N, C-alpha and C positions, 0 to 999 in steps of 0.2 A: 695387310694383316699378317700374312705368313712371314714376311720379313721381320716384323716385330716379335713374333713368337720365336724365330730362330735367334734373334738378337738377345732376347731374354734368356734363352737356353744357354747361349754363349756366356752371358754374365754369370748365370748360376753355376755352370761348369767351371768357369774360370775362378770363381770365388772358392769353389770346392778344392780345386787344385792348389790354390794359394794356401788354404787352410791345412790341407794334408802335407804340403811341402813344408810349411812352418812347423807342424807337429813332428814331422820326420827330422827336421833340423835340430829339434830340441831333444831327440831321443838319446839315450846313453850311448848306443852304438855309434851314432853319427858324431856325437861330441868326442868320443875316443878317436874315431878315424880322423876327425878334423885336427885333433891335438897331435896325432902322429904325422899326418901328411901335410898339415898346414893349410889345407884347402877343404871346403865342404864337399860332401858326396855328390857325384854328378847327377844321380837321380833326384836329389833334393833341388839342385839348381834347375834341372829341366822342368820339374813340377812348378817351381816358382816362376820361371820365365814363361812357360806355357800358360800358366794361370793368369799372369799379367797380360799377355798378348790376347788371350781369349776374352778377358774382362774388358779391356780397352776396345777391342773390336765389337763386342756386344753393346757397349755404351755408345760407341759411335753410331752403330746401327739403330739404336733406340732413339737417339736425339738428333740425328741428321735428317733435316727436312729436304725432301726432293720434290 
């Protein structure tokens, strides 16, 4: 039961990171930086990567039968 709660928290946290990473990538400051440097802000990339990993890990924990 505790494993399922941790997995659900990982999914929720991962989805929040994905949401905030997307919102940050669409901000004016981030768009200007991307236009100047040609690559997205590193904090945006870390939020999106971390959110994807946490979400996938949480889903695996929720649906993996052992």
